[in-house]
C-alpha positions as CSV (number, residue, x, y, z in Angstrom):
1,M,47.3,-11.0,-55.0
2,V,50.3,-8.7,-55.6
3,I,51.9,-7.2,-52.5
4,V,53.5,-3.8,-53.2
5,P,55.7,-2.2,-50.5
6,Q,55.0,1.5,-49.7
7,S,57.9,4.0,-49.7
8,C,58.6,6.3,-46.8
9,N,57.2,9.3,-48.7
10,G,53.8,7.7,-49.2
11,D,54.2,6.9,-52.9
12,A,54.0,3.3,-53.9
13,T,57.1,2.2,-55.9
14,L,57.4,-1.0,-57.7
15,N,60.6,-2.9,-57.0
16,G,59.7,-5.7,-59.4
17,I,56.9,-6.4,-61.8
18,L,55.4,-9.8,-62.2
19,D,53.6,-10.1,-65.4
20,I,51.1,-12.9,-65.0
21,Q,50.2,-12.6,-68.7
22,Q,53.8,-13.5,-69.9
23,P,53.9,-16.9,-71.6
24,L,56.3,-19.5,-70.3
25,M,59.6,-19.6,-72.1
26,D,60.6,-22.8,-73.9
27,D,64.3,-22.2,-73.5
28,Q,65.1,-22.0,-69.8
29,S,68.7,-21.2,-70.5
30,T,67.8,-17.8,-71.9
31,F,65.9,-16.8,-68.8
32,Q,67.9,-14.3,-66.9
33,P,66.9,-13.5,-63.4
34,A,67.0,-10.0,-62.1
35,T,70.5,-9.0,-61.0
36,S,69.5,-6.3,-58.6
37,E,68.3,-7.1,-55.2
38,P,64.8,-6.1,-54.4
39,A,64.3,-3.4,-51.8
40,P,63.3,-4.8,-48.4
41,I,59.6,-4.7,-47.6
42,D,58.7,-2.3,-44.8
43,P,57.1,-4.5,-42.1
44,V,55.2,-1.7,-40.7
45,E,52.7,-0.9,-43.4
46,T,51.8,-2.7,-46.6
47,E,49.3,-1.9,-49.3
48,V,47.1,-4.7,-50.5
49,V,45.9,-4.5,-54.1
50,S,43.4,-7.0,-55.5
51,S,44.2,-8.3,-58.9
52,P,41.5,-7.5,-61.5
53,E,41.8,-11.0,-62.9
54,L,40.9,-12.5,-59.5
55,T,38.2,-10.1,-58.4
56,G,36.6,-9.3,-61.7
57,G,37.3,-5.6,-61.5
58,A,39.5,-2.9,-60.0
59,G,39.6,-3.7,-56.3
60,P,39.7,-0.9,-53.7
61,T,42.9,-0.2,-51.8
62,S,42.9,-0.8,-48.0
63,F,45.4,-0.7,-45.2
64,E,45.6,-3.5,-42.6
65,P,47.7,-3.7,-39.5
66,P,50.7,-6.1,-39.7
67,M,49.4,-8.4,-37.0
68,A,45.8,-8.6,-37.9
69,V,44.2,-11.7,-36.5
70,M,40.9,-13.0,-37.8
71,M,38.9,-15.1,-35.2
72,E,35.9,-17.1,-36.0
73,P,32.9,-16.1,-33.7
74,L,31.8,-18.6,-31.2
75,P,28.7,-20.5,-32.2
76,G,25.6,-18.9,-30.6
77,P,22.4,-20.7,-29.5
78,T,20.4,-22.4,-32.0
79,A,16.9,-21.2,-33.0
80,P,15.1,-23.7,-30.7
81,E,17.3,-22.7,-27.7
82,E,16.6,-19.0,-28.4
83,A,12.9,-19.7,-28.5
84,V,13.0,-21.6,-25.1
85,N,15.0,-18.8,-23.5
86,T,12.6,-16.2,-24.7
87,T,9.6,-18.2,-23.5
88,W,11.1,-18.6,-20.0
89,Q,11.9,-14.9,-19.8
90,R,8.3,-14.0,-20.7
91,V,6.9,-16.5,-18.2
92,G,9.2,-15.1,-15.5
93,A,8.1,-11.5,-16.2
94,E,4.4,-12.5,-16.1
95,V,4.8,-14.3,-12.8
96,L,6.6,-11.3,-11.3
97,S,3.9,-9.0,-12.5
98,G,1.2,-11.2,-11.1
99,V,2.9,-11.4,-7.7
100,Q,3.2,-7.6,-7.6
101,T,-0.4,-7.2,-8.5
102,L,-1.5,-9.7,-5.7
103,F,0.7,-7.9,-3.1
104,S,-0.7,-4.5,-4.0
105,A,-4.3,-5.9,-3.9
106,A,-3.7,-7.4,-0.4
107,V,-2.3,-4.1,0.9
108,Y,-5.2,-2.1,-0.4
109,A,-7.7,-4.7,0.9
110,T,-6.1,-4.5,4.4
111,L,-6.3,-0.8,4.5
112,I,-9.9,-0.7,3.3
113,V,-11.0,-3.3,5.8
114,T,-9.1,-1.7,8.7
115,F,-10.1,1.9,8.2
116,C,-13.3,1.8,6.1
117,F,-15.4,-1.3,6.8
118,Q,-15.9,-3.9,9.5
119,V,-17.8,-7.2,9.5
120,A,-20.4,-7.3,12.3
121,R,-23.0,-9.7,13.6
122,V,-26.5,-9.0,14.9
123,D,-26.9,-10.3,18.4
124,G,-30.6,-10.4,19.2
125,L,-33.1,-8.1,17.7
126,S,-32.1,-5.1,15.6
127,M,-33.4,-1.5,15.2
128,A,-33.5,-2.3,11.4
129,P,-36.6,-4.4,10.6
130,T,-34.7,-6.3,7.8
131,L,-32.0,-7.7,10.1
132,Q,-32.5,-10.8,12.2
133,D,-30.6,-12.4,15.0
134,H,-27.1,-13.7,14.0
135,D,-27.2,-11.9,10.6
136,R,-23.9,-10.7,9.4
137,L,-23.3,-7.4,7.7
138,I,-20.6,-5.0,6.7
139,V,-20.5,-1.7,8.6
140,N,-19.2,1.4,6.9
141,K,-16.9,3.0,9.4
142,L,-16.7,6.3,7.5
143,V,-20.4,6.9,8.2
144,Y,-19.9,6.5,11.9
145,S,-16.9,8.8,12.1
146,E,-16.4,10.3,15.5
147,V,-18.1,13.6,16.3
148,N,-15.5,16.2,17.1
149,M,-15.7,19.3,19.3
150,D,-15.9,21.6,16.2
151,K,-19.4,20.2,15.4
152,L,-20.4,20.4,19.0
153,G,-19.2,24.0,19.0
154,N,-21.9,24.8,16.4
155,F,-24.5,22.5,17.8
156,I,-24.5,23.6,21.4
157,P,-25.1,27.3,20.7
158,F,-27.9,26.3,18.4
159,V,-29.6,24.4,21.2
160,D,-29.1,27.1,23.7
161,A,-30.5,29.7,21.3
162,N,-33.6,27.8,20.3
163,F,-34.6,26.0,23.5
164,R,-35.1,27.0,27.1
165,T,-31.8,25.9,28.6
166,I,-29.4,27.0,31.3
167,A,-26.3,27.4,29.3
168,D,-23.6,26.1,31.6
169,Q,-21.8,22.8,32.3
170,P,-23.7,21.8,35.5
171,H,-27.0,21.9,33.4
172,R,-25.8,20.2,30.3
173,A,-26.1,16.4,29.6
174,M,-25.2,14.2,26.7
175,A,-26.5,10.8,25.9
176,G,-26.5,8.4,22.9
177,L,-27.5,5.0,21.8
178,S,-25.5,2.3,20.1
179,M,-22.7,4.0,18.2
180,G,-24.0,7.3,19.5
181,G,-23.4,5.9,23.0
182,M,-19.8,5.2,22.1
183,Q,-19.4,8.8,20.8
184,T,-21.0,10.1,23.9
185,R,-18.5,8.2,26.0
186,S,-15.4,9.5,24.1
187,I,-16.6,13.1,23.9
188,T,-17.6,13.5,27.5
189,L,-14.4,12.0,28.8
190,A,-12.4,14.5,26.7
191,H,-14.6,17.5,27.7
192,L,-15.5,17.4,31.3
193,D,-15.9,21.2,31.4
194,T,-18.8,21.0,28.9
195,F,-21.0,18.1,30.2
196,S,-22.0,17.1,33.8
197,H,-24.4,14.2,33.1
198,I,-23.5,11.2,30.8
199,G,-25.8,8.6,29.4
200,V,-24.6,5.6,27.4
201,F,-27.3,3.3,26.0
202,S,-25.9,0.1,24.5
203,G,-22.7,1.7,23.5
204,G,-20.0,0.6,26.0
205,S,-19.3,1.8,29.4
206,I,-16.8,3.9,31.4
207,A,-14.2,2.1,33.5
208,V,-12.1,3.5,36.2
209,T,-9.0,3.0,34.0
210,N,-10.6,5.3,31.4
211,I,-10.5,8.3,33.8
212,T,-7.1,10.1,33.8
213,D,-7.9,12.6,36.6
214,M,-10.3,11.0,39.2
215,A,-10.5,14.1,41.4
216,R,-11.5,16.3,38.5
217,F,-14.0,13.7,37.2
218,K,-15.7,13.5,40.6
219,E,-15.9,17.3,40.7
220,K,-17.3,17.8,37.2
221,V,-19.5,14.7,36.5
222,K,-22.7,14.4,38.5
223,L,-24.1,11.2,36.9
224,V,-22.9,8.2,34.8
225,F,-25.8,6.2,33.4
226,V,-25.2,2.9,31.5
227,S,-27.9,0.7,30.1
228,Y,-28.3,-2.5,28.0
229,G,-31.0,-4.9,26.9
230,S,-30.9,-8.1,28.9
231,R,-30.4,-10.1,25.6
232,E,-27.3,-8.0,24.8
233,L,-25.5,-9.0,28.0
234,G,-23.1,-11.9,27.5
235,T,-22.7,-11.4,23.8
236,N,-19.9,-10.0,21.7
237,R,-21.6,-6.6,21.8
238,V,-21.0,-6.3,25.5
239,G,-17.6,-6.7,27.1
240,G,-15.7,-7.5,24.0
241,R,-13.8,-6.1,21.1
242,G,-13.3,-2.6,22.4
243,F,-16.7,-2.0,24.0
244,G,-15.1,-1.1,27.4
245,G,-15.5,-4.3,29.3
246,D,-18.3,-5.7,31.4
247,P,-20.7,-2.7,32.0
248,K,-22.0,-4.0,35.4
249,V,-18.5,-4.4,36.7
250,N,-17.4,-1.0,35.5
251,V,-20.5,0.8,37.0
252,A,-19.9,-1.0,40.3
253,A,-16.2,0.1,40.3
254,L,-17.3,3.7,39.7
255,K,-19.6,3.6,42.7
256,E,-16.8,2.3,44.8
257,A,-14.7,5.2,43.7
258,G,-17.4,7.6,44.9
259,I,-19.0,8.5,41.5
260,N,-22.8,8.6,41.2
261,S,-23.3,5.7,38.7
262,V,-26.4,3.8,37.6
263,F,-26.7,0.6,35.6
264,Y,-30.0,-0.2,34.0
265,E,-31.0,-3.5,32.3
266,S,-34.0,-3.5,30.0
267,P,-35.8,-6.9,30.6
268,E,-36.2,-9.2,27.6
269,T,-34.9,-6.8,25.0
270,A,-31.9,-6.7,22.7
271,H,-30.1,-4.1,20.7
272,E,-33.4,-2.4,19.7
273,W,-35.5,0.6,20.1
274,Q,-37.5,-0.8,23.1
275,S,-34.2,-1.0,25.1
276,W,-33.4,2.7,24.4
277,R,-37.0,3.9,25.1
278,R,-36.8,2.3,28.5
279,S,-33.3,3.6,29.0
280,L,-34.4,7.2,28.3
281,H,-37.3,6.8,30.6
282,E,-35.0,5.8,33.4
283,F,-32.3,8.3,32.6
284,A,-34.3,11.5,32.3
285,P,-35.6,11.7,36.0
286,L,-32.0,11.4,37.3
287,L,-30.9,14.6,35.5
288,F,-30.1,17.9,37.2
289,K,-31.0,17.0,40.8
290,D,-28.7,19.6,42.3
């Protein structure tokens, strides 16, 4: 390599030429060194020229900073180490994805079970001939959605227009069986100005604590009728899981509060049609006595 200093005007000037092709001189005494002092090399910039004899051709000219430092890169992980790291990263991503999937499935299952379905057990006989005592089934809650007053607002005018009725609150009753009894309970408690006689067949009962305005309830409601089959009493269907408590106790408390209340127990029947036929037979003669 030959180092050639660069002049201040940008043109490279040769202060000395070293001819690497010149043969060695035999007589060392005839060798005369250069008398002139070479110009000092500018430490700021130098031009590096590659010798054609060393590179095999004319080398390109490049500029380098005076304090260039070449550092050898640190040794990286070997091929087996990289494979192990990649495997663990993939396993970790798959585990995280699996946990997220399980968590989402658990949330969706909880929402569906809470708001759409419920596991129930048959206590005694059932109105469905294919169900037996102690059978378990899944109930679709969406089918038994609560009847709202908008539907009743269409239904009541239809009844009054097509049947011989007295279209006022003192002469209007509502009764239901099973889930219909529970809907009857909730609707009549919320609309005392619409119904005066209430019949709940195997669908819960009305407790004193369910009545928010006792004086108004006494004024508007003329009869509260609650009935069950004898084989239903003492089971989970009665007095448990939101069914309103013990129906006998609730009816007795309403009587003590001065409300005309009746409890009927169908002998030797369960949650079945025979219980409700007997209940209707007992309920109908008590209507519209005033």
